[in-house]
C-alpha positions as CSV (number, residue, x, y, z in Angstrom):
1,M,0.0,0.0,0.0
2,V,1.3,3.5,-0.8
3,N,1.1,6.1,2.0
4,R,0.9,9.7,0.8
5,N,2.7,12.7,2.3
6,P,0.3,15.5,3.4
7,V,2.5,18.2,1.8
8,T,3.5,16.9,-1.6
9,G,1.3,13.9,-2.2
10,V,4.4,11.8,-2.3
11,G,3.8,8.2,-1.4
12,S,5.9,5.6,0.3
13,A,6.1,2.1,-1.2
14,R,6.3,0.6,2.3
15,G,3.3,-0.4,4.4
16,G,2.3,1.6,7.4
17,T,2.9,5.2,8.3
18,Q,6.4,6.3,7.6
19,Q,8.2,8.6,10.0
20,V,11.8,9.1,9.3
21,D,14.6,10.0,11.7
22,R,16.6,13.0,10.7
23,P,20.4,12.3,10.6
24,V,22.0,15.7,10.4
25,T,25.7,15.4,10.8
26,A,26.2,11.8,11.6
27,D,29.2,11.6,9.3
28,N,31.0,14.3,11.3
29,P,29.7,14.9,14.9
30,S,32.2,17.6,15.4
31,A,30.6,19.9,12.8
32,Q,29.3,23.1,14.2
33,V,25.5,23.2,13.9
34,I,23.8,26.6,13.2
35,P,20.0,26.9,13.8
36,L,17.9,28.6,11.2
37,H,16.9,31.3,13.6
38,A,17.3,32.2,17.2
39,P,14.5,30.2,18.9
40,E,12.2,31.9,21.4
41,K,12.5,28.9,23.7
42,E,15.3,26.4,23.9
43,Q,15.4,24.0,21.0
44,R,17.8,21.2,20.2
45,V,19.4,20.2,16.9
46,R,18.2,17.2,15.0
47,G,20.6,14.3,15.5
48,T,20.9,10.6,15.2
49,T,19.6,9.8,18.7
50,G,16.2,10.2,20.2
51,S,12.9,10.4,18.3
52,A,13.3,13.2,15.7
53,K,10.0,12.8,13.9
54,C,8.2,15.0,11.4
55,P,4.6,15.7,12.6
56,V,2.0,14.1,10.4
57,A,-1.0,15.9,8.9
58,P,-3.7,17.0,11.4
59,D,-6.5,15.6,9.2
60,E,-5.0,12.1,9.4
61,H,-3.3,11.6,12.7
62,G,-4.4,14.5,15.0
63,D,-2.9,18.0,15.5
64,R,0.7,18.3,16.4
65,A,2.1,21.8,16.7
66,D,5.8,21.3,15.8
67,A,8.5,18.7,15.1
68,E,10.4,17.4,18.0
69,V,14.1,17.9,17.6
70,V,17.1,16.2,19.2
71,R,20.5,17.7,19.8
72,L,23.5,15.8,18.5
73,P,25.9,15.0,21.3
74,G,29.2,17.0,21.1
75,T,27.9,19.8,18.9
76,A,28.0,23.4,19.8
77,R,24.9,25.6,19.8
78,Q,24.8,29.0,18.2
79,D,21.8,31.4,18.3
80,E,22.8,33.6,15.4
81,P,22.2,32.6,11.7
82,P,25.2,32.4,9.4
83,P,26.4,35.7,8.0
84,G,24.6,36.7,4.9
85,G,21.2,35.4,5.9
86,P,19.5,32.0,5.4
87,S,21.4,29.2,3.7
88,A,24.5,31.3,3.4
89,A,27.9,29.8,3.3
90,P,30.3,30.6,6.2
91,V,32.4,33.7,5.8
92,R,35.9,32.8,4.7
93,T,38.7,34.1,6.8
94,E,42.2,34.8,5.5
95,S,44.2,31.7,4.7
96,P,48.0,31.2,5.1
97,Y,48.1,29.9,1.5
98,D,46.7,33.0,-0.1
99,D,50.0,34.4,-1.3
100,L,51.4,31.0,-2.4
101,L,48.7,29.3,-4.5
102,P,46.0,30.2,-7.0
103,A,42.6,31.1,-5.6
104,A,41.0,27.8,-6.6
105,A,43.7,25.8,-4.9
106,V,43.4,27.9,-1.8
107,K,39.7,27.4,-1.6
108,A,40.1,23.6,-2.1
109,L,42.8,23.4,0.7
110,D,40.6,25.5,3.1
111,F,37.7,23.1,2.4
112,V,39.8,20.0,3.0
113,R,41.2,21.5,6.2
114,G,37.8,22.4,7.5
115,R,36.5,18.8,6.8
116,L,39.5,17.3,8.6
117,T,39.2,19.6,11.7
118,G,35.4,19.7,11.8
119,D,35.6,23.5,11.4
120,Y,32.5,24.0,9.2
121,N,28.9,24.9,9.6
122,V,25.6,23.1,9.0
123,D,22.1,24.2,9.9
124,E,19.8,22.1,12.0
125,Y,18.5,20.2,9.0
126,G,22.0,19.2,8.0
127,F,22.4,21.7,5.2
128,D,26.1,22.3,4.4
129,A,26.3,25.3,2.1
130,E,30.0,25.0,1.6
131,F,29.9,21.3,0.7
132,T,27.0,22.0,-1.7
133,E,28.8,24.8,-3.5
134,I,32.2,23.2,-3.7
135,V,31.3,19.5,-4.3
136,L,27.7,18.9,-5.3
137,L,26.9,21.9,-7.6
138,P,30.0,21.6,-9.8
139,A,29.3,17.9,-10.4
140,L,25.7,18.7,-11.4
141,R,26.8,21.5,-13.7
142,V,28.3,19.0,-16.1
143,L,24.8,17.6,-16.7
144,Y,23.2,21.0,-16.6
145,D,25.5,22.8,-19.1
146,K,26.8,20.0,-21.3
147,W,24.3,17.1,-21.3
148,F,20.9,18.7,-20.9
149,R,21.9,22.2,-21.9
150,V,19.3,23.7,-19.5
151,T,17.9,27.1,-20.2
152,A,16.2,28.9,-17.3
153,H,13.3,31.3,-18.0
154,G,11.5,33.8,-15.8
155,V,14.1,34.0,-13.1
156,D,12.9,37.5,-12.2
157,N,9.7,35.9,-10.9
158,L,11.7,34.3,-8.0
159,P,11.7,36.5,-4.9
160,P,15.0,38.4,-4.4
161,G,14.8,37.7,-0.7
162,G,12.4,36.3,1.8
163,G,10.3,33.1,1.7
164,G,8.8,31.6,-1.5
165,L,7.3,28.2,-2.5
166,V,8.4,26.9,-5.9
167,V,5.9,24.3,-7.2
168,C,7.1,22.1,-10.0
169,N,5.9,19.3,-12.2
170,H,7.7,16.0,-11.6
171,S,8.8,13.5,-14.3
172,G,11.7,11.5,-15.7
173,T,11.6,8.2,-13.8
174,V,14.7,9.3,-11.9
175,P,14.4,12.7,-10.0
176,L,17.1,14.5,-12.0
177,D,14.5,17.3,-12.5
178,A,14.7,18.2,-8.8
179,M,18.5,18.6,-8.9
180,M,18.5,20.6,-12.2
181,T,15.9,22.9,-10.8
182,S,17.9,23.5,-7.7
183,L,21.0,24.4,-9.8
184,A,18.9,26.6,-12.1
185,V,17.7,28.6,-9.0
186,H,21.2,28.9,-7.6
187,D,23.1,29.8,-10.8
188,A,20.4,32.0,-12.5
189,H,19.3,34.0,-9.4
190,P,21.2,37.2,-8.9
191,K,21.8,36.3,-5.2
192,Q,22.5,32.6,-5.9
193,R,19.8,31.5,-3.6
194,H,19.6,27.8,-2.5
195,L,16.4,25.9,-3.2
196,R,15.4,23.8,-0.1
197,L,13.6,20.8,-1.5
198,L,10.9,18.8,0.3
199,A,11.7,15.2,-0.5
200,A,10.0,11.8,-0.1
201,D,10.7,9.6,2.9
202,L,12.1,6.9,0.6
203,L,15.1,9.2,-0.2
204,F,16.1,9.3,3.5
205,E,16.0,5.5,3.8
206,V,19.0,5.1,1.4
207,P,22.1,5.7,3.5
208,F,24.5,7.4,1.1
209,L,21.7,9.3,-0.8
210,S,20.3,10.4,2.6
211,M,23.6,12.0,3.6
212,L,23.9,13.8,0.3
213,A,20.3,15.0,0.4
214,R,20.8,16.4,3.9
215,K,24.0,18.2,2.9
216,A,22.2,19.7,-0.1
217,G,19.5,21.2,2.1
218,H,16.7,18.7,1.5
219,T,14.3,17.8,4.2
220,L,11.4,15.4,4.7
221,A,8.2,16.7,3.1
222,C,5.9,17.7,5.9
223,N,3.9,20.8,7.0
224,A,6.0,21.6,10.0
225,D,9.4,21.7,8.2
226,A,7.9,23.5,5.2
227,E,6.4,26.3,7.3
228,R,9.5,26.6,9.4
229,L,11.7,27.1,6.4
230,L,9.3,29.5,4.8
231,R,9.0,31.6,7.9
232,H,12.7,31.9,8.1
233,G,12.8,33.3,4.5
234,E,14.0,30.3,2.6
235,L,13.1,29.4,-0.9
236,V,11.4,26.0,-0.8
237,G,10.8,23.6,-3.7
238,V,8.0,21.0,-3.8
239,F,6.9,18.4,-6.4
240,P,3.2,17.7,-5.5
241,E,2.7,14.9,-8.0
242,G,5.2,12.7,-6.1
243,F,5.8,9.2,-7.4
244,K,2.8,9.3,-9.6
245,G,4.4,12.1,-11.6
246,I,7.9,10.9,-11.8
247,G,6.9,7.3,-12.5
248,K,4.1,7.9,-15.1
249,P,4.4,6.2,-18.4
250,Y,5.8,7.9,-21.5
251,S,2.3,8.0,-23.0
252,A,1.2,10.4,-20.2
253,R,4.1,12.8,-20.6
254,Y,3.5,16.4,-19.7
255,K,0.0,15.6,-18.3
256,L,0.0,16.6,-14.7
257,Q,-1.1,14.1,-12.1
258,R,-3.1,14.9,-9.0
259,F,-1.5,17.6,-6.8
260,G,-2.2,15.9,-3.5
261,R,-4.7,17.5,-1.0
262,G,-3.3,21.0,-0.9
263,G,-0.8,20.7,2.0
264,F,1.8,22.9,0.2
265,V,-0.8,25.6,-0.3
266,S,-1.7,25.5,3.3
267,A,1.9,26.0,4.3
268,A,2.2,28.9,1.9
269,M,-0.9,30.6,3.3
270,R,0.1,30.2,6.9
271,T,3.4,31.9,6.2
272,G,2.1,34.4,3.7
273,V,4.7,33.7,1.0
274,P,4.1,33.7,-2.7
275,I,3.7,30.5,-4.7
276,I,5.9,30.4,-7.9
277,P,4.7,27.8,-10.5
278,C,7.5,26.1,-12.3
279,A,7.3,24.1,-15.5
280,I,10.1,21.7,-16.5
281,V,10.3,20.6,-20.2
282,G,12.8,18.0,-21.3
283,A,12.8,15.7,-18.3
284,E,10.0,13.5,-19.5
285,E,12.1,12.0,-22.3
286,I,15.4,11.2,-20.5
287,Y,14.1,7.7,-19.5
288,P,11.0,6.9,-21.7
289,K,9.1,4.6,-19.4
290,I,7.2,1.9,-21.4
291,G,6.7,-0.7,-18.7
292,D,6.9,-1.5,-15.0
293,L,8.2,-4.6,-13.3
294,K,5.8,-4.5,-10.3
295,P,6.9,-7.8,-8.6
296,L,10.5,-6.7,-8.7
297,A,9.5,-3.2,-7.4
298,R,7.7,-4.8,-4.5
299,L,10.7,-7.0,-3.7
300,L,13.0,-4.0,-3.6
301,G,10.6,-1.8,-1.8
302,L,10.3,0.7,-4.6
303,P,7.2,2.5,-5.9
304,Y,8.0,1.1,-9.4
305,F,10.8,-0.6,-11.4
306,P,10.9,1.1,-14.8
307,V,11.4,-0.5,-18.2
308,T,12.6,1.7,-21.0
309,P,13.7,1.0,-24.5
310,F,17.3,0.7,-23.2
311,F,16.9,-0.4,-19.6
312,P,17.3,-3.1,-18.3
313,L,18.1,-4.5,-21.8
314,L,21.4,-2.7,-22.1
315,G,22.3,-3.0,-18.4
316,P,24.3,-0.1,-17.0
317,L,24.4,1.6,-20.4
318,G,20.7,1.8,-20.4
319,A,20.8,3.9,-17.2
320,I,22.5,6.8,-19.1
321,P,19.8,9.5,-19.5
322,L,19.1,10.7,-23.1
323,P,20.6,14.1,-23.8
324,T,17.4,16.0,-24.2
325,K,17.2,19.8,-24.3
326,W,15.7,21.2,-21.1
327,H,13.7,24.4,-20.4
328,I,12.9,25.4,-16.8
329,E,10.5,28.2,-16.5
330,F,9.4,30.1,-13.4
331,G,6.0,31.6,-13.7
332,E,4.4,34.7,-12.3
333,P,4.0,34.4,-8.5
334,I,0.7,33.7,-7.0
335,P,0.4,35.8,-3.7
336,T,-1.2,34.2,-0.7
337,D,-1.0,37.0,1.9
338,G,-4.1,38.7,0.4
339,I,-6.4,35.7,0.2
340,D,-9.4,35.8,2.4
341,G,-10.2,32.6,4.2
342,D,-8.8,30.0,6.6
343,S,-5.9,27.8,5.7
344,D,-7.7,24.9,7.3
345,D,-10.7,25.3,4.9
346,P,-10.4,22.3,2.6
347,L,-12.5,23.9,-0.2
348,L,-10.3,26.9,-0.3
349,M,-7.2,24.8,-0.3
350,F,-8.5,22.6,-3.2
351,D,-9.4,25.7,-5.2
352,L,-6.0,27.3,-4.8
353,T,-4.3,24.0,-5.5
354,D,-6.2,23.7,-8.7
355,R,-5.2,27.2,-9.6
356,V,-1.5,26.4,-9.1
357,R,-1.8,23.1,-11.0
358,E,-3.5,24.9,-13.9
359,A,-0.8,27.5,-14.0
360,V,1.9,24.9,-14.3
361,Q,0.0,22.9,-16.9
362,Q,-0.5,26.0,-19.1
363,M,3.2,26.8,-18.9
364,L,4.0,23.3,-20.0
365,Y,1.7,23.5,-23.0
366,E,3.1,27.0,-24.1
367,R,6.7,25.9,-23.7
368,L,6.0,22.6,-25.7
369,S,4.4,24.6,-28.5
370,Q,7.7,26.6,-28.8
371,R,10.0,23.6,-28.8
372,R,11.5,22.7,-32.1
373,G,12.5,19.2,-31.1
374,I,13.4,16.9,-28.1
375,F,17.1,17.3,-28.6
376,S,17.2,20.7,-30.4
377,D,18.7,23.8,-28.9
């Protein structure tokens, strides 16, 4: 049975209700942990001990006000956010190598030294801005610039500062669209903002991927975390179609699936941030899904096991994505602070959810009508 997340509509392929512990810096307990904001009452940092659970939706499991957090033993506490605002990398101090080596080499040496000594910062969700900018984003740029040749449109519609909720269509069998959208926001935005993605619980059950997701700023998709990030002025990304969107067959490409029950809209209304619809064209064709080996998917605990014209027939070679041309478009923001009504009103939430879904669908149709070909620039 598939359980659905109240924020994104993402389901879990495992039976029962999924609540996932939040490992923050288990790979390096000596890392300094910086909370997103100075709490009004004492809070503790999410760690690998205790019961750090994300609260579930009030309409399913009762009302819980906030997520319980657990402090990681041996970590220092700091009540001030990092210099430069939310999701900012730590300010670099003068290095003894500055006069001896090129700037890139100095930066690399400082990074390695910080990793070895534990002198680096992460926030309470495990987001490591320095690691993301030095290790993860450069690796993704190879796909972004050379393979998919991504073009970002409508970057001016992203807020220059403060909170915002970016709502995207989901596709491609493998969630490369989420990573490319994060990179598009960072590289195209004048202030190089980080997109904090709300991810499915399945991602945090895979050890290595879970660690990378945390360091990249992802967090479990739930109302409490979404609202907390938005209130602190973060740019948050959500894919409401969940597994039904990313795992849909090739015959249903660019046809949006159901957008859940409006949990992401509720989070935006409670925090008063704008909703920015985002249309991603090009991801549908990287792994054309023509079949699904459901028995194998159940055996592996996956929502689906895709069959494409090249996978699993060609083995590892079939796992190479096709080099399609991508367009990522950010639409006109939909304000929520001026909407009359209660964020707990299901009819209002459904209506606003449909409005966002329709905006994304229309952007997809318009962008597809301008496309010259799947692989064409």
